N, C-alpha and C positions, 0 to 999 in steps of 0.2 A: 504494500500500500504506500502510495506517495502522493502528496499534494503538490500542485503547481505553486501554491502559496509558500511552500517550504523553501526558505533561502539558505538552509543549512546552518542557521545561527542558533538552533535549539529553541526557537520560539514556538514551534509547532510540536504538539504532543499527540501521539497516536494511541488510541484506546480501543480495546477489543472487548466485546460482550457477546453473550449467547451461550449455546450449549458447549460446554468444555472449555470456555475461555478462562484462562488462568490456571487450569489444571491439566488439560490435554493440549491446548493451544496457547501460545504466548505471542505477544507482540513487543518488539523493541520500541519503546516509547519515543526514541529519537529518530530512528530510521524508518519505522513502519514495517520492518521485516517480520513476517508471521512464520512461526515454526510449530511443528508438532513435537511435544515432549516425550511421547511414547508411541509405540506401534498401535495401529488401528486394526480392529478385527470386524469384518463385515458381519460375521455371525452374531456379534454383540450389538452393533449399531451400524446401519447402512448409510446414514448421512448425518451431517451436522450443519446447523445454520448459525453463522456468525455475523456479527455486525461490527464494523470498524468505523471509527470517527477520527477526524483530524481537527484538533481544537487549538486555539491560541493558548499557550501555556500561562499567560499572564491574566487574560480576561475570561478564560474558559468558554469562549464563544466558538462555535463551529466555523472553520475556514473552508470547508467543503461539505456537501451533503453526505449523509451517512451512506456507507456502502454495505451491501449484503453479500455474503459469500456462502455458497452451498457447497460443502465438501462431500463428495460422493465417494464412498469407500469401495474400492475394487476388491473383488474376492480373489484370493490366491489359495492354492491347495496347501494349506498349512497343517493338515491332519494326515497322520500316517495311515496307509491303507490297512484295512482289517479283513481278514478272511476267516469268518467264524466256522466254516465247515472244511477248512483246508487241512493239510496242504493239498494242492492240486498239481496234477502232472499232465503234460500234453506232449505231443511230438509232431514235428513237421517233416515230411519226406524231403530228401535232398532234391534240388532242382524244381521244387513246387512253384506253381504260378503264384503271383502276388495275390 
């Protein structure tokens, strides 16, 4: 997140609110960089809605309209395979068609 009003003098403060703000997601108040502090698991939560604001550090007035971010968590195969009726065995003849 970066505001065009940010001249790099520290007068703009970036704030983050919403699901997981401060615990799962953090924002650097000076640069607006947003980071995830821990791994996300789609099986626990498929998306997060965050709101970010850029405010004047001295007056606390918004310098930009609030931005909304929707973080959609992609599913990865993070579970080991289970074969309850295994082990299984199979064979493929040599030179078999695909």
